[in-house]
C-alpha positions in Angstrom: 4.1 22.1 -22.8 2.7 23.2 -19.3 0.4 20.2 -19.4 3.0 17.8 -20.5 5.4 19.1 -18.0 2.7 18.7 -15.0 1.7 15.1 -16.2 5.3 13.9 -16.4 6.4 15.6 -13.3 3.4 13.6 -11.5 4.6 10.4 -12.8 8.2 11.3 -11.7 6.9 12.0 -8.1 5.3 8.5 -8.2 8.6 7.2 -9.3 10.4 8.8 -6.5 7.8 7.4 -3.9 8.1 3.9 -5.3 11.9 3.9 -5.3 11.6 5.0 -1.6 15.1 6.6 -1.2 14.0 10.1 -0.5 11.8 12.6 -2.6 12.2 16.5 -3.3 11.8 18.9 -0.4 8.2 19.8 -1.0 7.2 16.3 -1.6 8.9 15.6 1.8 6.5 18.0 3.4 3.6 16.5 1.6 4.6 13.0 2.7 4.6 14.2 6.4 1.0 15.6 5.8 0.0 12.3 4.2 1.4 10.5 7.2 -0.8 12.5 9.7 -3.9 13.4 7.6 -5.9 10.3 6.8 -7.1 11.3 3.0 -6.1 10.6 -0.4 -2.7 12.0 -1.5 -4.1 13.7 -4.5 -7.0 15.4 -2.4 -4.2 16.3 0.5 -2.1 18.0 -2.3 -4.7 20.0 -3.7 -5.9 21.4 -0.3 -2.2 22.2 0.8 -1.5 24.0 -2.6 -4.8 26.0 -2.4 -3.7 27.5 0.9 -0.5 28.3 -0.9 -2.4 29.7 -3.8 -4.4 32.0 -1.5 -1.0 33.4 -0.1 0.5 33.8 -3.4 -2.6 35.7 -4.8 -2.6 38.0 -1.8 1.2 38.7 -2.2 1.7 38.8 -5.9 -0.8 37.5 -8.4 1.6 38.0 -11.3 3.4 34.6 -10.4 0.0 32.7 -10.9 -0.9 31.5 -14.3 -2.6 28.5 -16.1 0.3 26.2 -15.3 -0.4 27.0 -11.6 -3.9 25.7 -11.8 -2.9 22.5 -13.9 -0.3 21.8 -11.3 -2.7 22.2 -8.4 -5.5 20.1 -9.8 -3.8 17.3 -11.2 -0.2 16.6 -10.0 -1.3 15.1 -6.7 -3.6 12.7 -8.3 -1.1 11.6 -11.1 1.5 10.9 -8.5 -0.7 8.9 -6.5 -2.1 6.7 -9.2 1.5 6.4 -10.9 2.8 5.2 -7.6 0.1 2.5 -7.6 0.7 1.5 -10.9 4.5 1.2 -10.5 3.8 -0.9 -7.2 1.7 -3.4 -9.4 4.3 -3.5 -12.2 7.4 -3.9 -9.8 6.1 -4.8 -6.5 9.2 -5.4 -4.7 12.2 -3.9 -6.4 15.7 -4.7 -5.2 18.2 -2.0 -3.8 19.8 -1.8 -7.1 16.4 -1.5 -8.7 15.3 1.4 -6.4 18.4 3.3 -7.2 17.7 2.8 -11.1 14.3 4.0 -10.5 15.4 7.0 -8.5 18.0 8.0 -11.3 15.1 7.8 -13.8 12.7 9.8 -11.5 15.4 12.6 -11.2 15.9 12.9 -14.9 12.2 12.7 -15.8 11.4 15.4 -13.1 14.1 17.8 -14.4 12.7 17.3 -18.0 9.3 17.8 -17.0 10.2 20.8 -14.9 12.0 22.2 -17.9 8.9 22.1 -20.0 6.8 23.6 -17.3 9.2 26.4 -16.6 10.0 27.1 -20.3 6.3 27.5 -21.0 5.9 30.5 -18.8 2.6 30.2 -18.1 2.9 30.4 -14.3 4.8 28.4 -11.6 3.6 25.9 -8.9 2.3 27.7 -5.7 5.6 26.5 -3.7 7.7 28.1 -6.3 5.5 31.1 -6.3 5.9 31.5 -2.4 9.6 31.3 -2.7 9.9 33.8 -5.6 7.7 36.2 -3.9 9.7 36.0 -0.7 12.9 36.4 -2.5 11.6 39.6 -4.1 10.4 41.0 -0.8 13.8 40.2 0.8 16.0 42.4 -1.3 19.1 41.5 0.6 18.8 37.8 0.4 19.3 36.1 -3.2 16.6 33.6 -4.6 19.0 30.7 -4.1 19.3 31.4 -0.3 15.5 31.8 0.1 15.0 28.5 -1.8 17.5 26.8 0.3 15.8 27.9 3.5 12.2 26.8 2.0 13.6 23.4 1.0 15.3 23.0 4.4 12.1 23.9 6.3 10.0 21.5 4.1 12.4 18.6 4.7 12.6 19.1 8.5 8.6 19.6 8.9 8.1 16.6 6.7 10.5 14.4 8.7 9.1 15.8 11.9 5.6 14.9 10.8 6.5 11.6 9.8 8.3 10.7 13.1 5.2 12.1 15.1 3.0 9.8 13.0 5.2 6.6 14.3 7.5 6.2 11.3 10.8 4.5 12.0 13.9 6.0 11.1 14.3 3.7 8.2 10.7 4.8 7.0 11.7 8.3 7.5 14.9 7.9 5.2 12.5 6.5 2.5 10.9 10.1 2.7 14.0 12.1 3.5 16.9 10.4 2.0 19.5 10.6 -0.7 17.1 11.4 -3.4 16.4 14.5 -1.4 20.0 15.5 -1.4 20.1 14.8 -5.1 17.3 16.9 -6.1 18.5 19.7 -4.0 22.0 19.9 -5.7 21.5 18.6 -9.0 17.9 19.5 -10.5 19.2 23.2 -10.9 21.8 22.1 -13.6 19.9 19.4 -15.2 16.9 21.8 -15.7 19.2 24.4 -17.2 20.5 21.7 -19.5 17.1 20.4 -20.6 16.2 24.1 -21.2 18.8 24.8 -23.5 18.8 21.4 -25.3 15.1 20.4 -25.5 12.6 22.7 -24.1 13.5 26.1 -25.6 14.2 24.6 -29.0 10.7 23.1 -29.2 9.2 26.3 -28.0 11.0 28.3 -30.6 10.3 26.0 -33.4 6.5 26.0 -32.6 6.7 29.8 -32.4 8.3 30.1 -35.8 5.5 27.5 -37.2 2.8 29.9 -35.9 
């Protein structure tokens, strides 16, 4: 479930990027780095997450597991090559087509995240940092810490894109309606997929074992 979740999540990131209507907050930050650092996105994703992994290991290694490593090593490359594949299949989608791609990307990412979280073999390095920070700040709930982290990623990503010479339209392709949708609707959708799909599959397999 962890491996499937990471693979499908990488594909969904490729869909988000091809739709060009905004990506999730952490991918906004990664897009900003991608705009100013001239290396392959997959390699850049590994480098940034290795840095976050070191921070997480120093702070609380209990949040790190097999799924963390799978995410770190493969998600960026899957996203990079998925985007290239979608560009070949649908080279110039219309606005309506991009909206449809965005809706598909949101649902696919939520389903993938549901599998990933339900497997309970560790979380992504970004999730780990947010969780650790939340636990260290007893007076601040996780939801608030997550919002602060997401807003920081979005602002940094947009700022890096602007510094690299992006137009406002190009920045909107990174920080747009898709970013808002993921911020407000991913949580409820992931919870829905947890109850209806991921947890029943996990429980069924556990009974089989």
